[in-house]
RODO-2510 file (C-alpha; in nm, 4 decimals, decimal comma):
residues 248
     n   res          X          Y          Z
     1     x    -0,7403     0,8090     0,0794
     2     x    -0,6490     0,8623    -0,2709
     3     x    -0,9834     0,8172    -0,4057
     4     x    -1,1455     1,0274    -0,1417
     5     x    -0,8779     1,3100    -0,2373
     6     x    -0,9793     1,2810    -0,5925
     7     x    -1,3532     1,2295    -0,6003
     8     x    -1,4551     1,4391    -0,3009
     9     x    -1,2119     1,7241    -0,3182
    10     x    -1,0856     1,7224    -0,6834
    11     x    -0,7291     1,6960    -0,6232
    12     x    -0,5506     1,5997    -0,9346
    13     x    -0,4522     1,2194    -0,9470
    14     x    -0,0777     1,2737    -0,9519
    15     x    -0,0833     1,4999    -0,6623
    16     x    -0,3161     1,2576    -0,4606
    17     x    -0,0932     0,9680    -0,5194
    18     x     0,2372     1,1395    -0,4134
    19     x     0,0765     1,3092    -0,1080
    20     x    -0,0815     1,0164     0,0084
    21     x     0,2446     0,7794    -0,0252
    22     x     0,4316     1,0504     0,2163
    23     x     0,1253     1,0638     0,4555
    24     x     0,0989     0,6624     0,4445
    25     x     0,4972     0,6657     0,5510
    26     x     0,4457     0,9060     0,8401
    27     x     0,1502     0,7322     0,9751
    28     x     0,2546     0,3755     0,9392
    29     x     0,6107     0,4724     1,1177
    30     x     0,4642     0,5023     1,4502
    31     x     0,3257     0,1143     1,4257
    32     x     0,6568     0,0066     1,2768
    33     x     0,8292     0,1345     1,6274
    34     x     0,5452    -0,0604     1,8492
    35     x     0,6190    -0,3780     1,6550
    36     x     0,9837    -0,3335     1,6699
    37     x     0,9613    -0,3164     2,0484
    38     x     0,7108    -0,6057     2,0506
    39     x     0,9636    -0,8202     1,8385
    40     x     0,7087    -0,8967     1,5839
    41     x     0,8935    -0,7828     1,2731
    42     x     1,0380    -1,0650     1,0531
    43     x     1,3429    -0,8348     0,9093
    44     x     1,4694    -1,0995     0,7005
    45     x     1,1348    -1,1043     0,5045
    46     x     1,1313    -0,7101     0,5069
    47     x     1,4790    -0,6859     0,3305
    48     x     1,3606    -0,9614     0,0737
    49     x     1,0693    -0,7672    -0,0086
    50     x     1,2820    -0,4298    -0,0264
    51     x     1,5279    -0,5595    -0,2463
    52     x     1,2306    -0,5727    -0,5119
    53     x     1,0272    -0,3027    -0,4240
    54     x     1,2991    -0,0229    -0,3638
    55     x     1,4527    -0,0341    -0,6920
    56     x     1,1319    -0,1157    -0,8656
    57     x     0,9555     0,2004    -0,7146
    58     x     1,2907     0,4156    -0,8212
    59     x     1,2709     0,2719    -1,1803
    60     x     0,8831     0,3237    -1,1879
    61     x     0,9497     0,7193    -1,0931
    62     x     1,2177     0,7230    -1,3730
    63     x     0,9741     0,5796    -1,6470
    64     x     0,6651     0,8209    -1,5210
    65     x     0,9152     1,1098    -1,5566
    66     x     1,0388     0,9928    -1,9280
    67     x     0,6848     0,9652    -1,9965
    68     x     0,6028     1,3206    -1,8765
    69     x     0,8733     1,4694    -2,0633
    70     x     0,7542     1,3165    -2,3686
    71     x     0,4585     1,5091    -2,3141
    72     x     0,2283     1,2087    -2,2311
    73     x    -0,0450     1,2528    -1,9747
    74     x     0,0684     0,9726    -1,7399
    75     x    -0,2421     1,0631    -1,5158
    76     x    -0,4492     0,7973    -1,6759
    77     x    -0,1989     0,5359    -1,6137
    78     x    -0,2330     0,6226    -1,2590
    79     x    -0,6071     0,6039    -1,2619
    80     x    -0,6047     0,2685    -1,4028
    81     x    -0,3536     0,1189    -1,1632
    82     x    -0,5386     0,2803    -0,8755
    83     x    -0,8694     0,1153    -1,0009
    84     x    -0,6998    -0,2235    -1,0271
    85     x    -0,5442    -0,1942    -0,7011
    86     x    -0,8648    -0,0880    -0,5244
    87     x    -1,0306    -0,4047    -0,6905
    88     x    -0,7873    -0,6328    -0,5576
    89     x    -0,7856    -0,4968    -0,2132
    90     x    -1,1560    -0,5232    -0,1973
    91     x    -1,1277    -0,8787    -0,3122
    92     x    -0,8407    -0,9677    -0,0159
    93     x    -1,1086    -0,8001     0,2356
    94     x    -1,3904    -1,0158     0,1189
    95     x    -1,2081    -1,3403     0,1190
    96     x    -0,9859    -1,2692     0,4170
    97     x    -1,1266    -1,5736     0,6283
    98     x    -1,0906    -1,8014     0,2987
    99     x    -0,7121    -1,6869     0,2730
   100     x    -0,6834    -1,7572     0,6776
   101     x    -0,8256    -2,0896     0,6215
   102     x    -0,6177    -2,2037     0,3326
   103     x    -0,2920    -2,0895     0,4760
   104     x    -0,3583    -2,3271     0,7680
   105     x    -0,3495    -2,6070     0,5141
   106     x    -0,0448    -2,4633     0,3191
   107     x     0,1362    -2,4575     0,6363
   108     x     0,1069    -2,8505     0,6411
   109     x     0,3711    -3,0911     0,5092
   110     x     0,0950    -3,2179     0,2894
   111     x     0,0341    -2,9185     0,0821
   112     x     0,2362    -2,9080    -0,2162
   113     x     0,1934    -2,5523    -0,2884
   114     x     0,3112    -2,4586     0,0582
   115     x     0,6307    -2,7036     0,0212
   116     x     0,7038    -2,5440    -0,3184
   117     x     0,6652    -2,1696    -0,1553
   118     x     0,8989    -2,2691     0,1376
   119     x     1,1779    -2,4181    -0,0999
   120     x     1,1602    -2,0784    -0,3064
   121     x     1,0269    -1,8364    -0,0423
   122     x     1,3138    -1,5907    -0,1213
   123     x     1,3010    -1,5253    -0,4929
   124     x     0,9190    -1,5376    -0,4496
   125     x     0,9270    -1,2796    -0,2180
   126     x     1,1880    -1,0388    -0,4098
   127     x     0,9378    -1,0933    -0,7026
   128     x     0,6376    -0,9757    -0,5236
   129     x     0,8219    -0,6987    -0,3945
   130     x     0,9014    -0,5827    -0,7563
   131     x     0,5356    -0,5896    -0,8170
   132     x     0,4470    -0,4074    -0,5060
   133     x     0,7241    -0,1359    -0,5718
   134     x     0,5675    -0,0749    -0,9314
   135     x     0,1881    -0,0844    -0,8077
   136     x     0,2133     0,1162    -0,4762
   137     x     0,4180     0,3891    -0,6495
   138     x     0,1642     0,4275    -0,9440
   139     x    -0,1517     0,4039    -0,7061
   140     x    -0,0214     0,4565    -0,3461
   141     x    -0,2577     0,1462    -0,2913
   142     x    -0,1285    -0,2088    -0,1659
   143     x     0,1227    -0,1398     0,0887
   144     x    -0,1585    -0,2448     0,3293
   145     x    -0,4066    -0,5266     0,2868
   146     x    -0,2977    -0,6362    -0,0301
   147     x     0,0777    -0,6592     0,1195
   148     x    -0,0394    -0,8520     0,4032
   149     x    -0,2385    -1,1008     0,1810
   150     x     0,1011    -1,1550    -0,0028
   151     x     0,2823    -1,2392     0,3066
   152     x    -0,0044    -1,4658     0,4142
   153     x     0,0292    -1,6614     0,1198
   154     x     0,3868    -1,6783     0,0986
   155     x     0,4549    -1,7430     0,4522
   156     x     0,1373    -1,9442     0,5798
   157     x     0,3574    -2,0763     0,8934
   158     x     0,4326    -1,6925     1,0101
   159     x     0,1743    -1,5614     1,2979
   160     x    -0,0384    -1,3100     1,1964
   161     x     0,0872    -1,0576     1,4567
   162     x     0,4233    -1,0860     1,2599
   163     x     0,2763    -1,0623     0,9130
   164     x     0,1243    -0,7309     1,0092
   165     x     0,4232    -0,5847     1,1777
   166     x     0,6403    -0,7170     0,8565
   167     x     0,3836    -0,5626     0,6120
   168     x     0,4047    -0,2211     0,8314
   169     x     0,7933    -0,2408     0,8545
   170     x     0,8103    -0,2975     0,4557
   171     x     0,5503    -0,0237     0,3670
   172     x     0,7437     0,2621     0,5517
   173     x     1,0478     0,2690     0,3253
   174     x     0,8440     0,1716     0,0312
   175     x     0,5789     0,4599     0,0477
   176     x     0,8394     0,7021     0,1654
   177     x     1,0998     0,6615    -0,1273
   178     x     0,7826     0,6393    -0,3636
   179     x     0,6728     0,9620    -0,2176
   180     x     0,9919     1,1421    -0,2188
   181     x     1,0172     1,0299    -0,5789
   182     x     0,6611     1,2083    -0,6614
   183     x     0,8241     1,4781    -0,4687
   184     x     1,1344     1,5571    -0,6088
   185     x     1,1271     1,4135    -0,9456
   186     x     0,7807     1,4721    -1,1053
   187     x     0,7252     1,8379    -1,1414
   188     x     0,8132     2,1585    -1,0643
   189     x     0,8287     2,3542    -0,7154
   190     x     0,5618     2,5973    -0,6311
   191     x     0,6318     2,7626    -0,3176
   192     x     0,3274     2,9802    -0,3329
   193     x     0,0955     2,7129    -0,3101
   194     x     0,3251     2,4885    -0,1067
   195     x     0,3741     2,2210    -0,3632
   196     x     0,7013     2,0231    -0,4782
   197     x     0,6230     1,8103    -0,7451
   198     x     0,3332     1,5678    -0,6917
   199     x     0,3204     1,6618    -0,3018
   200     x     0,0917     1,9335    -0,1689
   201     x     0,2479     2,0164     0,1706
   202     x    -0,0483     2,2108     0,2572
   203     x    -0,2620     1,8898     0,2220
   204     x    -0,0129     1,6662     0,3654
   205     x    -0,0006     1,8881     0,6846
   206     x    -0,3920     1,8942     0,7094
   207     x    -0,3841     1,5145     0,6608
   208     x    -0,1679     1,4505     0,9396
   209     x    -0,3257     1,6974     1,1734
   210     x    -0,6567     1,5426     1,0955
   211     x    -0,5384     1,1810     1,1400
   212     x    -0,4471     1,2272     1,5120
   213     x    -0,7778     1,2611     1,6692
   214     x    -0,9393     1,0265     1,3793
   215     x    -0,6956     0,7389     1,4914
   216     x    -0,8158     0,7652     1,8508
   217     x    -1,1587     0,7906     1,7554
   218     x    -1,1569     0,5150     1,5040
   219     x    -0,9926     0,2741     1,7564
   220     x    -1,2850     0,3395     2,0106
   221     x    -1,5398     0,2761     1,7471
   222     x    -1,3463    -0,0426     1,5923
   223     x    -1,4089    -0,1876     1,9550
   224     x    -1,7726    -0,1400     1,9177
   225     x    -1,8509    -0,2389     1,5592
   226     x    -1,8624    -0,5940     1,4321
   227     x    -1,5678    -0,6964     1,2140
   228     x    -1,7957    -0,9120     0,9870
   229     x    -2,0074    -0,5697     0,9302
   230     x    -1,7046    -0,3392     0,8747
   231     x    -1,5095    -0,5485     0,6335
   232     x    -1,7538    -0,6367     0,3833
   233     x    -1,8822    -0,2552     0,3718
   234     x    -1,5269    -0,1463     0,3250
   235     x    -1,4822    -0,4040     0,0565
   236     x    -1,7773    -0,3040    -0,1408
   237     x    -1,6862     0,0640    -0,1278
   238     x    -1,3536    -0,0135    -0,2584
   239     x    -1,4748    -0,2432    -0,5357
   240     x    -1,7340     0,0356    -0,6347
   241     x    -1,4376     0,2697    -0,6586
   242     x    -1,2038     0,0558    -0,8451
   243     x    -1,4588    -0,0165    -1,0912
   244     x    -1,5087     0,3318    -1,1478
   245     x    -1,1489     0,4233    -1,1954
   246     x    -1,0772     0,1023    -1,3985
   247     x    -1,3825     0,1225    -1,6471
   248     x    -1,5229     0,4561    -1,6317
***
């Protein structure tokens, strides 16, 4: 969403990131309710991730505000982080089948890597939460496919449906807190244009209104289009955008 807002609609990077964070929190919340009802959320893992990601997100907002108050244009840092996260997400999509294959090996008792992760799952999860907190707050990217890939590696014995539910359950508070941080601490209030900080309320309402029919249409199309076609195309699009924002 963020690269679309920036590239196609000319939205300022900071506003695109802040608005997309709140948009993500709202759209993912319904999915969390479904997974909670199905019992497919590992709440202990969500707490571990949040112990790292939430404080890291708040600290990132504080640092960005300090940089802004110094008169430094922090949009370049947001752009670089967005580019890196798009590249990492595209790699995850391209090598998803490889990750699934490797996690089967890591789930066995013979895997030294898997054994190390099982012994140190708690601290490793908190550390990855810290990384996600910083990167998601600065780019609005990473709470989805990248976060799921992290869980696939750290918890190779966790069923995929629980990885998806757990990733969603962690993404909602992270994107909500990061979005509120961009909204309340990263700029002035412009009621005439319905903009508070880095969040454009008019744009946010438009995204929410458009997403309702789009989710229905996307679900219908996804059942008819082959995954081995959609995933590489999406990965290449994200990779090209990531290279653009990182190097050009």
